[in-house]
C-alpha positions in Angstrom: 25.0 -72.0 -40.0 27.1 -74.0 -42.2 29.0 -72.5 -44.6 30.3 -73.7 -48.5 33.6 -74.0 -47.1 32.4 -75.9 -43.7 32.9 -73.1 -41.4 30.0 -73.5 -38.8 28.3 -70.7 -36.5 25.5 -70.5 -34.0 23.1 -67.5 -34.6 20.6 -66.3 -31.9 17.5 -65.5 -32.9 15.2 -62.8 -31.0 11.6 -61.9 -30.5 10.5 -59.0 -32.5 7.2 -57.0 -32.5 6.3 -54.6 -35.8 5.0 -51.2 -35.6 3.9 -48.5 -38.4 5.3 -44.9 -37.8 3.3 -41.8 -37.9 4.0 -39.1 -40.1 6.2 -37.1 -39.4 4.6 -33.6 -40.0 2.9 -34.6 -36.9 5.6 -33.5 -34.5 6.0 -36.1 -32.0 6.7 -39.6 -33.1 4.0 -42.3 -32.5 4.3 -45.9 -33.2 1.5 -48.0 -33.9 1.9 -52.2 -33.0 1.1 -53.7 -36.5 1.1 -57.5 -37.6 1.2 -60.6 -34.9 4.9 -60.5 -32.6 7.1 -63.6 -33.8 10.6 -64.8 -33.7 13.2 -63.8 -35.5 16.3 -64.9 -37.0 19.0 -62.3 -39.2 21.9 -64.0 -40.8 24.1 -62.2 -43.5 26.2 -64.8 -45.6 29.5 -64.0 -46.6 30.2 -66.4 -48.9 29.0 -67.5 -52.3 27.4 -71.1 -52.4 25.4 -73.3 -50.5 24.8 -72.9 -46.5 23.2 -75.4 -44.9 21.3 -74.7 -41.2 19.6 -76.2 -38.4 17.2 -74.6 -36.2 17.1 -75.5 -32.6 14.3 -74.1 -29.8 14.7 -74.6 -26.5 12.3 -74.0 -24.2 14.2 -73.8 -20.6 11.3 -74.1 -18.0 9.6 -76.9 -19.6 13.1 -78.1 -20.5 11.8 -79.3 -23.9 13.7 -79.2 -26.9 12.9 -79.2 -31.3 15.2 -79.6 -34.2 13.7 -78.5 -37.6 14.8 -80.5 -39.6 14.5 -83.6 -37.3 16.4 -86.4 -37.2 20.3 -85.5 -38.6 19.4 -83.7 -41.4 19.7 -79.7 -42.5 17.9 -77.6 -44.6 19.8 -75.7 -47.4 19.8 -72.2 -49.3 21.8 -70.7 -51.8 23.8 -67.4 -51.6 25.1 -65.7 -55.0 27.3 -62.5 -55.6 26.3 -59.3 -54.5 29.2 -57.6 -55.2 29.3 -55.7 -51.7 32.6 -55.2 -49.9 31.4 -57.2 -46.7 32.3 -56.5 -42.9 34.8 -54.3 -41.2 38.1 -55.6 -39.7 41.6 -54.3 -38.3 43.9 -54.1 -41.3 46.0 -56.9 -42.1 48.4 -54.4 -44.4 48.4 -51.4 -41.5 47.1 -52.0 -37.9 46.0 -48.0 -38.0 43.2 -48.7 -40.6 39.9 -50.6 -40.9 39.5 -52.6 -44.4 36.6 -54.8 -45.5 36.4 -58.5 -46.4 37.4 -57.7 -49.8 40.2 -56.0 -48.4 39.7 -52.8 -49.9 40.2 -49.9 -47.5 37.7 -47.6 -45.1 38.0 -44.3 -44.0 35.4 -42.7 -41.8 34.1 -39.2 -42.0 31.3 -38.3 -39.9 29.8 -36.9 -36.2 27.7 -38.9 -33.3 24.1 -38.9 -33.3 22.8 -40.3 -30.0 19.1 -39.9 -28.5 19.4 -36.8 -26.9 22.1 -33.9 -27.1 22.4 -31.5 -24.0 22.7 -28.0 -25.8 23.9 -25.6 -23.5 20.8 -24.3 -22.2 19.8 -23.1 -26.2 16.5 -24.2 -28.1 18.5 -26.0 -30.5 19.2 -29.2 -28.5 17.6 -32.7 -29.6 14.9 -34.5 -27.2 14.0 -37.8 -28.8 10.5 -36.5 -28.9 10.3 -36.8 -32.9 12.4 -40.4 -32.7 13.1 -41.6 -36.4 11.8 -38.6 -38.0 14.9 -36.7 -36.9 17.1 -39.1 -38.1 15.9 -39.2 -41.7 16.8 -35.9 -42.0 20.5 -36.1 -40.1 21.5 -39.0 -41.7 20.4 -37.6 -45.2 22.0 -34.9 -44.7 25.1 -36.5 -43.8 25.2 -38.7 -46.6 24.5 -36.2 -49.0 27.7 -34.4 -48.4 29.8 -37.4 -48.1 29.7 -38.7 -44.1 30.1 -42.3 -44.1 30.4 -42.8 -40.1 28.4 -42.1 -36.8 27.3 -43.4 -33.4 24.3 -44.5 -32.1 23.5 -45.6 -28.3 21.4 -47.7 -26.1 21.3 -44.8 -23.4 19.9 -41.0 -23.1 16.1 -41.9 -23.9 17.3 -45.1 -26.6 17.6 -47.9 -23.6 16.0 -51.2 -24.6 15.3 -51.8 -20.8 14.5 -49.2 -18.5 12.4 -48.4 -15.7 9.3 -46.7 -16.7 8.9 -42.7 -16.5 6.3 -40.0 -15.8 3.0 -40.0 -18.2 4.8 -38.1 -21.3 8.0 -38.1 -20.4 8.8 -40.0 -23.8 6.3 -41.6 -26.7 7.4 -45.0 -25.7 8.1 -44.5 -21.8 5.2 -46.4 -21.0 7.0 -50.1 -22.9 10.2 -49.8 -20.1 9.3 -52.5 -17.6 12.4 -53.1 -15.9 15.3 -55.4 -16.4 14.9 -58.6 -18.3 12.0 -56.9 -20.4 13.0 -55.4 -24.2 11.4 -52.3 -25.0 9.8 -53.2 -28.0 9.6 -49.8 -29.4 12.9 -48.7 -28.8 13.8 -52.2 -30.2 12.1 -51.3 -33.3 13.6 -47.6 -33.4 16.7 -48.7 -33.5 15.9 -51.0 -36.0 14.6 -48.0 -38.1 17.9 -46.1 -37.9 20.7 -48.5 -38.4 18.6 -49.9 -41.7 18.2 -45.8 -43.0 22.3 -45.4 -42.1 22.8 -48.6 -44.5 20.3 -47.7 -46.9 22.3 -44.3 -47.4 26.1 -45.8 -47.0 26.4 -44.8 -43.6 28.5 -47.0 -41.2 27.9 -46.7 -37.2 29.3 -47.7 -33.6 26.7 -48.6 -31.1 27.1 -47.8 -27.5 25.7 -50.3 -25.4 26.0 -48.8 -22.1 26.0 -45.1 -21.4 27.1 -43.2 -18.2 24.4 -41.0 -18.1 22.5 -44.0 -17.0 24.9 -44.4 -14.0 25.3 -40.9 -12.3 23.5 -39.5 -9.4 20.2 -37.4 -11.5 17.5 -38.0 -9.6 15.3 -35.4 -11.6 14.6 -33.1 -14.4 14.6 -34.1 -18.1 15.8 -36.4 -19.4 16.5 -38.5 -15.9 18.3 -41.0 -16.9 20.4 -41.6 -13.6 21.2 -44.7 -11.3 17.6 -43.9 -9.2 16.2 -45.2 -12.6 18.5 -47.5 -13.8 16.8 -51.2 -13.8 19.9 -53.0 -12.1 19.2 -50.8 -9.2 18.4 -52.9 -6.4 15.6 -50.2 -5.5 14.0 -50.7 -9.0 14.3 -54.6 -8.5 17.6 -55.1 -9.9 20.5 -57.1 -8.4 23.0 -54.0 -7.8 23.2 -52.1 -4.5 25.6 -49.5 -6.0 27.5 -48.9 -9.7 30.1 -50.7 -8.8 27.9 -53.9 -8.2 27.2 -54.2 -11.8 31.0 -54.6 -12.2 31.3 -57.4 -9.8 28.3 -59.2 -8.9 27.9 -62.1 -11.5 24.3 -62.1 -11.1 24.2 -58.7 -12.6 26.5 -59.8 -15.3 24.6 -62.9 -16.4 21.7 -60.1 -16.9 23.9 -58.1 -18.7 25.0 -61.2 -21.0 21.6 -61.8 -22.0 20.6 -58.2 -23.0 24.2 -58.3 -25.1 22.9 -61.8 -26.7 19.9 -60.1 -27.5 21.5 -56.7 -29.0 23.8 -59.6 -31.5 20.7 -61.5 -32.4 18.9 -58.7 -33.1 21.8 -55.9 -34.7 24.6 -58.1 -35.3 23.8 -59.3 -38.8 24.6 -55.9 -40.3 28.0 -55.4 -42.3 27.7 -51.7 -41.7 27.8 -51.9 -38.1 31.3 -51.1 -37.8 31.8 -51.7 -33.8 30.5 -52.5 -30.4 31.1 -49.7 -28.0 30.9 -51.4 -25.0 30.5 -48.1 -22.7 30.7 -44.6 -23.4 32.7 -42.7 -20.9 32.7 -45.5 -18.0 34.9 -43.1 -16.1 31.9 -40.9 -15.2 29.8 -43.9 -13.7 29.3 -43.2 -9.8 31.6 -45.4 -8.7 32.4 -45.7 -5.0 36.1 -44.8 -4.9 35.9 -43.3 -7.9 37.5 -44.7 -11.6 41.1 -45.8 -9.9 39.6 -47.5 -6.9 36.9 -50.2 -9.5 39.7 -50.0 -12.3 40.9 -53.2 -12.0 37.3 -54.6 -11.6 36.2 -52.6 -14.5 39.2 -54.2 -16.8 38.0 -57.6 -15.9 34.6 -56.2 -16.8 35.7 -55.5 -20.1 37.5 -58.8 -20.4 34.8 -60.7 -19.7 32.4 -58.8 -21.7 34.4 -58.5 -24.7 35.2 -61.7 -25.2 31.1 -62.5 -24.7 30.2 -60.4 -27.7 32.8 -62.1 -30.2 31.6 -66.0 -28.6 27.5 -64.8 -29.3 28.8 -62.6 -32.8 28.9 -65.1 -35.9 30.1 -62.2 -37.5 33.2 -60.8 -35.0 32.2 -57.2 -35.4 34.9 -55.4 -33.8 34.6 -54.0 -30.2 35.9 -50.9 -28.3 34.8 -49.0 -25.2 35.4 -45.2 -24.2 36.5 -42.9 -21.3 35.7 -39.2 -21.0 39.6 -39.0 -20.4 42.3 -39.0 -23.2 44.8 -40.3 -20.4 42.6 -43.6 -19.6 43.3 -46.5 -20.0 45.9 -48.4 -21.3 45.3 -51.8 -19.4 41.8 -51.9 -21.2 43.0 -51.0 -24.4 45.6 -53.6 -24.1 43.1 -55.9 -23.9 43.1 -58.6 -26.8 39.6 -58.6 -27.0 39.4 -54.7 -27.8 40.0 -54.3 -31.5 39.7 -50.3 -31.6 40.5 -47.7 -29.1 38.8 -43.9 -29.2 39.3 -41.1 -27.1 36.7 -37.9 -26.3 37.9 -34.7 -25.5 36.0 -31.5 -25.0 38.6 -28.7 -25.6 36.8 -26.2 -22.8 36.2 -28.3 -19.9 39.4 -29.9 -20.3 42.2 -29.3 -17.9 44.7 -31.7 -19.7 46.3 -30.1 -21.8 48.6 -32.7 -24.3 52.3 -31.7 -25.4 51.8 -28.5 -23.5 49.8 -26.7 -26.6 46.9 -23.9 -25.7 43.9 -24.9 -24.7 42.0 -24.1 -28.2 45.0 -25.6 -30.2 43.2 -28.4 -31.2 44.9 -29.6 -34.6 48.5 -30.1 -32.4 46.4 -31.4 -30.0 44.8 -34.3 -32.2 47.9 -35.1 -33.6 49.6 -35.3 -30.1 46.9 -37.7 -28.6 46.6 -39.5 -32.0 50.5 -40.2 -31.9 50.9 -41.0 -28.7 47.9 -43.6 -28.3 49.4 -45.6 -31.4 53.0 -45.5 -29.8 51.3 -47.1 -26.3 48.4 -49.4 -28.2 49.1 -50.5 -31.7 45.4 -50.3 -32.7 43.2 -48.1 -34.6 42.2 -45.1 -32.6 39.4 -42.6 -33.6 38.5 -39.4 -31.8 34.8 -40.6 -30.8 33.9 -37.4 -29.4 35.9 -34.0 -30.0 34.6 -30.5 -29.6 34.8 -27.5 -28.0 32.2 -28.3 -26.1 29.6 -31.0 -25.1 26.7 -28.9 -25.7 26.5 -25.9 -28.8 27.0 -23.1 -26.4 30.4 -22.3 -26.9 30.7 -23.1 -30.8 27.2 -21.1 -31.1 28.8 -18.1 -29.8 31.8 -18.1 -30.8 32.5 -20.3 -33.8 29.5 -19.8 -35.9 31.2 -20.8 -39.1 32.7 -24.2 -37.8 36.3 -22.7 -38.0 37.3 -25.4 -35.4 34.9 -28.2 -36.4 36.4 -27.8 -39.7 40.0 -28.2 -38.9 39.4 -30.9 -36.5 38.1 -33.1 -39.6 41.2 -32.4 -41.3 43.9 -32.6 -38.5 42.2 -36.1 -37.3 42.6 -37.6 -40.7 45.8 -36.5 -41.0 47.1 -38.0 -37.8 46.6 -41.0 -39.2 43.1 -41.9 -37.4 41.3 -44.2 -39.1 38.7 -41.4 -39.2 37.5 -37.9 -38.6 37.3 -37.0 -34.8 33.6 -37.3 -34.1 31.4 -34.3 -33.3 29.1 -34.5 -30.1 27.1 -31.4 -30.9 25.1 -32.9 -34.0 21.6 -30.7 -33.3 22.1 -28.0 -31.8 25.4 -26.8 -33.8 26.0 -28.5 -37.1 22.8 -29.0 -38.1 21.6 -25.7 -36.5 24.2 -24.0 -38.4 24.5 -26.4 -41.4 28.2 -27.4 -41.4 27.6 -30.5 -43.3 29.2 -29.3 -46.4 32.5 -29.5 -44.5 32.4 -33.1 -45.2 32.4 -32.8 -48.6 36.1 -31.9 -49.1 37.2 -34.1 -47.1 35.7 -37.0 -49.0 36.7 -35.9 -52.0 40.0 -35.8 -51.6 40.2 -38.9 -49.8 37.9 -40.7 -52.4 39.4 -44.2 -53.3 42.5 -43.6 -51.3 44.4 -46.2 -49.9 46.1 -44.7 -47.0 47.2 -48.5 -45.4 51.4 -47.9 -45.1 51.8 -43.8 -45.1 53.5 -42.3 -42.7 53.0 -38.6 -41.0 54.5 -35.8 -42.3 53.6 -32.1 -40.7 55.4 -28.7 -40.2 54.1 -26.5 -36.7 55.9 -22.9 -36.9 54.4 -20.9 -34.4 53.6 -17.9 -36.5 53.1 -18.9 -40.5 51.5 -21.2 -43.0 51.6 -24.7 -41.6 50.9 -28.4 -43.0 49.8 -31.8 -42.0 49.8 -34.6 -44.1 50.2 -38.5 -45.1 52.5 -39.9 -47.8 53.7 -43.1 -49.0 56.6 -43.8 -51.6 54.1 -42.6 -54.8 51.5 -40.9 -53.2 50.8 -37.9 -51.0 47.6 -36.3 -49.3 48.5 -32.9 -47.2 46.5 -30.0 -45.9 48.1 -26.8 -45.4 46.7 -23.9 -43.2 46.9 -20.3 -42.7 47.7 -20.2 -39.0 45.6 -17.5 -38.1 42.4 -19.8 -39.6 42.2 -21.6 -36.1 39.5 -20.9 -33.3 42.4 -19.3 -31.3 43.5 -16.6 -34.0 40.2 -16.6 -35.8 39.7 -13.1 -38.0 36.7 -11.5 -39.5 38.6 -11.9 -43.4 41.7 -13.5 -44.6 44.4 -12.5 -46.5 45.3 -14.6 -49.7 48.4 -16.7 -49.4 50.9 -16.9 -52.2 54.4 -18.2 -53.0 54.1 -21.0 -50.3 56.0 -23.9 -51.0 56.9 -27.2 -49.2 59.2 -30.2 -49.9 58.2 -34.2 -49.8 61.4 -35.9 -48.9 61.6 -39.7 -49.8 59.5 -39.9 -52.8 60.0 -42.3 -55.9 61.9 -40.5 -58.3 59.2 -39.3 -61.6 56.5 -37.4 -62.5 53.5 -36.7 -60.1 50.0 -35.4 -60.9 49.3 -32.6 -58.2 45.7 -32.0 -57.3 44.6 -28.7 -55.5 41.2 -28.9 -53.6 38.8 -26.0 -51.9 39.0 -27.5 -48.8 35.1 -26.0 -48.3 33.5 -27.3 -51.1 35.7 -29.8 -52.3 36.3 -28.5 -56.1 39.6 -29.4 -57.3 41.0 -25.6 -58.0 43.8 -26.6 -60.1 46.2 -29.0 -61.3 49.7 -29.5 -61.9 52.7 -31.5 -63.1 56.0 -31.8 -61.1 59.1 -33.9 -61.1 61.0 -35.2 -58.1 64.7 -34.2 -57.9 66.9 -36.7 -56.0 63.7 -38.2 -54.1 62.5 -34.4 -53.3 59.1 -33.4 -54.3 59.0 -29.6 -54.3 55.3 -28.3 -54.4 54.8 -24.4 -55.3 51.0 -24.1 -53.8 48.8 -22.0 -56.0 47.1 -18.8 -54.1 45.2 -19.7 -51.2 42.9 -18.7 -48.6 42.3 -20.1 -45.0 43.8 -23.5 -46.1 43.7 -25.8 -48.8 44.1 -29.9 -49.6 46.3 -31.5 -52.6 47.1 -34.8 -53.5 50.3 -36.1 -55.4 50.4 -39.2 -57.4 53.4 -40.2 -59.3 52.4 -41.0 -63.0 
């Protein structure tokens, strides 16, 4: 493809099989093949004007080549403006944030939505049998409350390549046929999810490899471990061990072939926020543990992230993830890794950043984001964050979502490019209908440009406390009753009156103050305040639990 400005990119094509879906009322999702399988090519223009293109078909076994149009000519098509914002990239104005091609800012709000969720032994987890029907419900409920970011991955029952399972394991298990064979049903289902998210204005990260496909699990459902992994030599693959996955050039060639397919099929979308090479690579069953394999894993990330960028005509952002918040600056600082993430499950983590109590999630989030940004000057997000990776702890001790509510506000106010994203979507957020917590965050930050902002906060040990972001003429502040935390949660809360805070370094003038209910997103009151010697003194109206406000110079 050659753009109107003369920029040329190579766009890979892919083999496509179409399906229709059974009615969702039937319970278990069933797909029926329709139409004739065929080659597809997907391309999203980023310029207005006339594009020229040439199609090249190479049959490698037969060593034949076909060019269309023949000779030296090219076909053309015209592109008009659609008024869309374009693709996401790291902001040139503030590398803590993402922005669109049109230079408008992006702030992510949401949680993870992968294929299977352990629910801590309850009966509310997800097992992938309802497939895209579940995603109709989940994505719709997210979007309805202002969420705009999620994560999908090609693991935990959504593998494109895998080995066939037991009869009845999943409706599409029989279409797994080992390495080098794409499961056409899985590929179609992922198409559906991505298209559904796009139609609702939701952006998404795509996880490419998942630790549970490389662990020691051998039985039970779901059985996604190394024993069934198509890269395993016992399943006809090239690797005797998980370490070989990162070392063997034969294996890496197969991995690159898969990534080329993924780019061809899914890389067209502006709503694809970024590729995530691994979900928690440090939990894979590595001989000698992660520390022994770290140099090879770093080199692997370097090679595969650069390969992704070579294949991807839209240069989507690339990231990865670890279970440990302390890993791994050697990978985060690779030039081809654009975004950093962290995962933390409070119940299971023994590392308490900053020396805070185990369940002090608000200050912990701030500490992790600040220290990551200090060591790696790239955007950061809590890719997974919750009390527990199953809904068990939350269901029992935090039915109202106090910790979930607070983590949304604390993460954004720590200059993350999005909310810390919960893993427990089916067994907790959906089961307890906690989607409404997104609405207030979406309302407070609607149209906000946080690029260039700095953090402000005050954390007294036994009082009202606040976190926020400010610029010379704007501020976004979250004020919290110290008792409204998971640690000190109470059945009822007293109204707080007479609380005042001062924002220094503000441009002189009069500011319009807007106060928000942090649960409904409704505006509770407004006020007008004039600075004195650069200090904006804000006297808050009475509030219960917490309150958020914005200040904008008139």
